[in-house]
C-alpha positions in Angstrom: 63.1 153.8 69.0 64.9 156.3 71.1 63.2 158.5 73.6 62.9 162.1 72.5 62.7 165.4 74.4 59.2 166.0 76.0 59.1 169.5 74.6 59.0 168.1 71.0 55.9 166.1 71.9 54.2 168.9 73.7 54.9 171.5 71.0 53.1 169.4 68.5 50.3 168.6 70.8 49.7 172.3 71.5 49.8 173.1 67.9 47.3 170.4 66.9 45.0 170.7 69.9 45.4 167.5 71.8 47.3 166.4 75.0 49.9 163.8 75.6 49.2 161.4 78.5 52.0 160.8 80.9 51.8 157.4 82.5 53.5 156.2 85.7 55.8 153.2 85.2 58.1 151.4 87.6 59.3 148.1 86.0 59.8 146.4 82.7 56.2 145.1 82.6 54.6 148.5 83.0 57.0 150.1 80.5 56.3 147.4 77.9 52.6 147.8 78.4 52.7 151.5 77.9 54.8 151.3 74.7 52.9 148.3 73.3 49.5 150.0 73.8 50.8 153.3 72.3 52.1 151.4 69.3 48.8 149.6 68.7 46.9 152.9 68.9 49.6 154.9 67.0 49.7 157.2 70.0 52.2 159.7 71.4 53.1 159.1 75.0 55.3 160.0 78.0 56.6 157.5 80.6 57.2 159.0 84.0 58.4 157.9 87.4 60.0 159.6 90.4 60.8 159.2 94.1 57.8 157.1 94.8 58.9 154.5 92.4 62.7 154.6 92.8 62.5 152.4 95.9 62.5 149.4 93.5 64.7 150.6 90.6 66.8 153.8 90.7 67.1 156.2 87.8 70.0 154.5 86.2 68.3 151.1 86.2 64.9 152.5 85.1 66.6 154.3 82.3 68.5 151.2 81.2 65.4 149.0 81.3 63.2 151.6 79.5 65.7 152.2 76.7 66.1 148.5 76.2 62.4 147.8 76.0 61.9 150.9 73.7 64.1 149.3 71.1 61.1 147.0 70.2 58.7 149.9 69.4 58.5 152.8 67.1 56.3 155.5 68.8 57.1 159.1 69.7 57.8 158.9 73.5 59.7 160.7 76.2 61.1 159.4 79.5 60.3 161.8 82.3 61.3 162.4 85.9 58.1 163.3 87.8 58.3 165.3 91.0 62.0 165.1 91.4 63.0 166.1 94.9 66.6 167.2 94.6 69.2 168.5 92.1 71.1 165.3 92.8 68.1 163.2 91.7 67.8 165.3 88.5 71.5 164.7 87.8 71.0 160.9 88.2 68.1 161.0 85.7 70.1 163.0 83.2 72.9 160.4 83.5 70.3 157.6 83.2 69.0 158.7 79.8 65.8 160.6 80.7 64.7 163.1 78.1 62.7 165.2 80.5 63.0 166.2 84.1 60.9 167.9 86.8 62.1 169.3 90.0 59.2 170.0 92.3 60.0 172.9 94.6 56.4 174.2 94.4 56.0 174.2 98.2 59.1 176.3 98.7 59.3 180.1 98.4 59.1 181.6 94.9 62.7 182.8 94.8 64.0 179.3 95.8 61.8 177.6 93.2 63.1 180.0 90.6 66.7 179.5 91.5 66.5 175.7 91.6 64.6 175.5 88.3 67.1 177.9 86.6 69.8 175.5 87.7 67.9 172.5 86.3 67.6 174.3 83.0 71.3 175.0 82.9 72.0 171.3 83.5 69.3 169.8 81.2 69.1 172.0 78.1 72.7 171.5 76.9 71.9 167.8 76.8 68.7 168.3 74.8 66.5 167.4 77.8 63.2 169.2 78.5 62.4 170.7 81.9 59.0 170.9 83.7 58.4 173.1 86.7 55.4 173.7 89.0 54.0 176.9 90.4 51.2 176.9 92.8 50.8 173.6 94.7 48.9 170.6 93.4 47.7 168.9 96.6 46.5 165.4 97.1 43.1 164.0 98.0 44.0 160.6 99.4 46.6 159.1 101.7 47.9 156.8 98.9 49.5 159.3 96.5 53.1 160.1 97.2 53.1 163.3 95.2 51.6 166.7 96.0 51.5 169.1 98.9 49.3 168.7 102.0 47.1 171.5 100.7 46.6 173.0 97.2 47.4 176.6 96.3 46.2 177.9 93.0 48.6 179.2 90.4 48.7 182.9 89.9 49.0 184.0 86.2 51.2 187.0 86.9 53.6 185.0 89.0 53.5 182.2 86.4 54.7 184.7 83.7 57.6 185.8 85.9 58.4 182.2 86.8 58.6 181.1 83.2 60.6 184.1 82.1 63.1 183.8 84.9 63.7 180.1 84.6 63.4 179.2 80.9 61.5 176.0 81.6 59.7 174.2 78.8 56.4 173.2 80.5 54.5 174.4 83.5 52.4 172.3 85.9 49.5 174.4 87.1 47.1 174.2 90.1 43.6 175.0 89.0 41.5 172.8 91.3 43.2 169.5 90.3 44.8 167.2 92.8 46.7 163.9 93.1 44.8 160.7 93.9 41.2 159.6 93.6 38.8 162.4 94.0 36.1 161.9 96.6 33.9 164.1 94.4 34.2 165.5 90.9 36.9 168.2 90.8 35.9 171.8 90.0 38.6 173.1 87.6 39.0 176.9 87.4 38.8 177.3 83.6 38.9 181.1 83.9 42.2 180.8 85.7 43.5 178.3 83.1 42.6 180.7 80.3 44.5 183.5 82.0 47.5 181.2 82.5 47.5 180.4 78.8 47.6 184.1 78.0 50.3 184.8 80.6 52.8 182.1 79.5 53.5 180.8 76.0 54.7 177.3 76.9 52.7 174.1 77.2 50.7 173.6 80.4 50.5 170.4 82.5 47.6 168.9 84.4 48.7 166.7 87.3 46.1 164.5 88.9 44.3 163.4 85.8 42.6 160.4 87.4 38.9 161.0 87.8 38.7 164.1 85.6 35.4 164.1 83.6 36.1 163.8 79.9 34.2 167.0 79.0 36.4 168.9 81.6 39.5 167.3 80.2 38.8 168.3 76.7 37.9 171.8 77.8 41.2 172.1 79.6 43.1 170.9 76.6 41.4 173.6 74.5 42.7 176.1 77.0 46.4 175.1 76.8 46.8 171.8 78.7 49.2 169.7 76.6 50.2 167.0 79.1 48.0 165.0 81.5 49.5 162.9 84.3 47.8 159.6 85.1 49.0 157.4 88.0 46.4 156.6 90.6 44.0 155.0 88.1 46.8 152.8 86.8 47.8 151.5 90.2 44.2 150.9 91.1 43.6 148.8 87.9 46.6 146.6 88.7 45.7 146.2 92.4 42.1 145.3 91.7 43.1 142.8 89.1 45.6 141.1 91.4 43.3 141.0 94.4 40.4 139.6 92.3 42.7 136.8 90.9 44.2 135.9 94.2 40.9 136.2 96.1 39.4 133.6 93.8 42.4 131.3 94.0 43.3 131.9 90.3 46.8 132.7 89.0 48.6 132.2 92.2 51.8 132.0 90.1 52.8 135.7 90.3 54.0 136.1 86.7 50.7 134.7 85.4 48.7 137.1 87.6 50.9 140.0 86.4 50.2 139.2 82.8 46.4 139.5 83.4 47.0 142.7 85.5 48.9 144.2 82.6 45.8 143.6 80.3 43.7 145.6 82.8 46.4 148.3 82.7 46.3 148.5 78.9 42.6 149.1 78.9 43.0 152.1 81.2 45.8 153.5 79.1 43.8 153.0 75.8 40.9 155.1 77.4 43.3 157.9 78.2 44.9 157.8 74.7 41.5 158.4 73.2 40.3 161.0 75.8 43.4 163.2 75.3 43.3 162.9 71.6 46.8 161.3 71.5 45.6 158.2 69.6 46.4 158.2 65.9 49.0 161.1 66.2 52.1 159.0 65.9 
């Protein structure tokens, strides 16, 4: 299979009332696990990575590995740059075969965010690549997560309408009480604000910080326009716990064998999210 534009996946999800999970990947093992699990469940999926993962493999290498692994599978999938931090990084991902890009200027002034996202759209759309922007600031609730601002700032519906109109982006990440990382207590999502955002903009909305969101809240958010849900912290935790348990007991000290078991733990988390978002069975 070949990766397709993210907007194709999200348009269908919005129309049919489900969301597409976007999973963080950083090497061949995680990429293969995402695509294999999606294939087994006939699910639609997005693979994402960004500055926090590029310390191991850069965009060109990730793109090459992901496209090589994808040849073994036949599921609707996109390869997405998450929280890109510069136009140069966006350019690298476009050259590396990504089919969706996000430049996160959410902590910068509105005009600067608009100008940068307009430039990304000019770069990406002629290549058939989708663009995600963020307005408002999705913060973080732990010291592990690399993404997100120091503090959250909720998305204003009127500003969101202007932002989408002026930039031409394909998907909008919103701040409605969600945050990156492991919530110390259950999040309180502002569904009234989300409903207003859906009315203000006519493009798919994105929920960052999916980890820890109660299933009932997740399904309610999807019913109000969320078409993409980002999941990262829960994936990393599953792998870390598996490796620590194996090595703490003296089992699978051979790293490849330990990684194989850890990928099984990862697949279980992903399967849960495919079902929670309604993506399973949509391929």
